[in-house]
C-alpha positions, 0 to 999 in steps of 0.5 A: 645371755652372755651378750646381755650381761656385757650390756649390764657390765657396760653400765655398771662400769660407772658404779665405781666410787672412783673413775675406775670400773665397778668390777675392780671395785667389786673385788676391792669391796670383798677384800677391804677391812670392816669396822671391827667386831666389838665396842672395845676394838672400835673405840681403840681404833681397831689397833688390836694385833698386839692386844686382842684376847677373847673373841676379838682375837678371832678377827685380829690375831688368833694367837691372842686367844692363848691369853684367855683364862676364862670361858667367854660368851659375847655378842655385839650390835652396831648402828651404821650411819652414812651421810653424803654431800654430792656436787654434780654440775655445781649443785649439791645434794645431801642424802643419808642412810643407816643400817643395824647389824649383829656384829658378832656372837661367839664362844671362847673356851680355854682347855685345862692344861698342865702348862701353857694355854690352849684355847678355842673359839667359834662363832660369827663376826661381820667383817665388812658392811656395805652401807652407802647412798648417793643423790645427785641433781644437775643440768648436764650440757655435755652428755645424756645416759640414753646413748650409753644404753644402746644394744645391738640386739633390738630386744635389749636396746633400751633407747629403741624400745622406749622410742628414743632412737630409730634403727635399721636392722640387717637380718643377714649380718645382725648389724644395727645402725642408729639412724636417729638419736636426738637426746644426747646432751643438754638434759636435767639429770637426777637420781639416787643410788644405794648400797646395802648388805655385808660380809660375815665370817663363820669362824673356828679359831685356836690359840696356844702357847708354843713356848714361854711367852710365845703364842701361835693361833689360826682362824679358819673362816667360812665367808657368806654375804650379800651385796645389793645395789639400786639406782634410779635415774631421771632425765628431763628437758627443762629448756624445751630443746627437744619439744618439737623433735620426732624422736623415733618412728614409733607413734606419738614419740614426739617432744621429749618429756622425761626418761626414767631408768632403774637398775639393780644388782644383787650379789650372793657371796661365799668363800673361805680364808684363813689367818695365822697369828703370832704373839710374844709377851715381854715380861719382867722377872716376876712374870708380869706382862710389860708389853706384847708384839703381834704379827699376823698373816691373812691368807687370800680369800677365795670367793665366789660371787653369784651376780644378778642384774635387772633394769627397766625404763620408761620414756614420756613424750609431750604428746601424752605417749609413753613407751617402756622397757623391757618389751612384753615377753622379754626379761631384763634379768640376767646373772653371772658367776665369777671368782675373786682372789684377794691379796695377802695382808701382813700386820704387825702391832704392839701394846704396852703401858702400866697397870691402868694405861694401855697403848696400842698401835698397828700397821698392815701392808696390802698389795692391792695389785694382787686382786684377781678375777677368774672362772667367769663365763665372760670372755677370757680377754675381758677378764684378763683386761680387768686383771690388767686394769687392777695391776695398772690402777691399784697400788700397795698401801700401809694401813695405820691404827692406834688406840689407848685405854685407861682403867679408872680403878686398879683392875687388880683390886677392884670388882668394878672397873670403868674404862675410857678409850680413844683411837684413830685409824688411817686407811689409804685409798688403794687407787694410784693418784689418790691422796689424803683427802681420799683416805678413810680417816676414823676417830673413835672413843668409848667407855667400858665397865667390868663388873665382878670380873665376869660381866663386861659392857662396852660402848663405842662411837666411831666417826669417819670422813673422806672424799670420793667420786662416782662416774655415773655413766661416762667421763662427763657425768662425775660427782664430787662427794664429801662422806661422813660415816658413823658407827655406834656399837654395843658389846655384852660379854660374860666370862665364867 
C-alpha cells in the first residue's frame, strides 16, 4: 500500500494554494491562525494580546484571565463565507461556499483570594476553519491530467484501466512500458474542488497575579479536528482532435469522448500544545489601569494526522464504450499516518486609552521554516525532502493586528453600555517571493451591548481579501484567483 500512497501523493502534490507541494501546505494549514473565537475579538481585528480577559484570554493571552473578577459562561457561533473568482487559460469561473460552526463555549471561574487574583477557565474554542472552493474551466493546449496518473502497477494505473493507454508489462522485472498514450494536451478541462472542516482546542487555562500589576497564565490545549478535500475533474475533446484515434487495445476504445476523475482526501487530526502569557498593567497613583502590555509564547503543536485517500475515474469513447477505475476486486482507498510539529510563535501587544475609548495593537513573529514532518511510513528520504522543501520555500513572517473600541456611555455609571468596534489584520504569506497581493487582509467591525453588568451580546462582521493560485496537476495547469472571505459572528456571555 505504500507505493499506492505515493501515487496519491504525486497527485496531491498539486492541491496546494501555491506552486508548492500539498504536504508542506498541509503542515502550514495546521499551524496557521484562525478567525478568532468571539465577536469582540473579531471586530477588533483579534488585537487581544494586551487586552483580552474572560474566555478570550484562553486563546490570545492566558495571563489576561487574572483580570476577570466575575465568573463567566460564554458561547459563540460564526457563519463563514468564501468566494473565489478563478482564471484558467483566460476563462473566469466564480464559486462560493459557506460553513457554520460553534466557535467557542467556555467557563471562567475566579477563585476567592486574599490578595491578587487566581482564575481558571476551560472549554472549547475553534482555532482554525478550512472552508474554500475553486471552480475552473478552460482549454489547455499544453497538457492533460491523464499522463500524470500513470502507475507502474497495472492495477492502479488509471489511464491503462480506463482504456487511455497501452502498456507492456515485464513479469520478471515488474517494469511497465507505455506503448501508446494519445491524449496528452489540447483538451477542455473543468472541475471543482472543495475544502471543509476545522481544528478545535479543548482547553484548560489558568491566570494569576504574581505581583502587583503583573500576571502570568498558561493554556494547555488538546487538539482535535477534521480536514476534507474533494475534487472532480473533467476533460473533453472539443475540437475532435482524437475522434478517430484508437487509444488502447481494449475493445471499443476508439475516439476519445471524455474523462472524469474524482479524488478525496479525509484527515483526522489530533495533538496538543501550550501557550504561556504575561501581562503588565500600567496604573496611576489611584490604581486605575492606564494601559496593558502583553507577551505570549505559543509552544509548538505536536500533531498526528491520519490521512485517507481514494480516487475513481471513467473514460467515455465515441464508439459508445466506457471503462472505469478501479477495476473489480481492487480498492483505490489507502491511508497513511504522519506527525507534524509546528513552529514557536512569539507575540507582543498593548492596549490603552480612556474610560470609553480603547485602542489595541499586536505583532506576532513566526519562523515557518521550523515546520517539520516525522514518523511517517513514507520513505525517510521523501520526508527529508519535504522538510528540506519547507526550509527552502518558506520564510519568517510578522503578523500585524489593530483594533479600537468605543463605549457610547460611561461603563462606570451605566447599566446599559453599547459599544462600537473596528479592526484590521494583516497576515503575510509564509512563502518566499509572495508579496502584499498574496497576504491575507481582514477589515472588521461590530457592536456590543453590556446589560446590567451581567449579560453581554456581541456581533461582528469580518471581510478578507487576497490573491492565490493552484497548480492543478503540473506546471501547465495553474489558476490565478481572487478570494474574498467573510465571517459573521455572534457571542452571548453571562457573568455572575
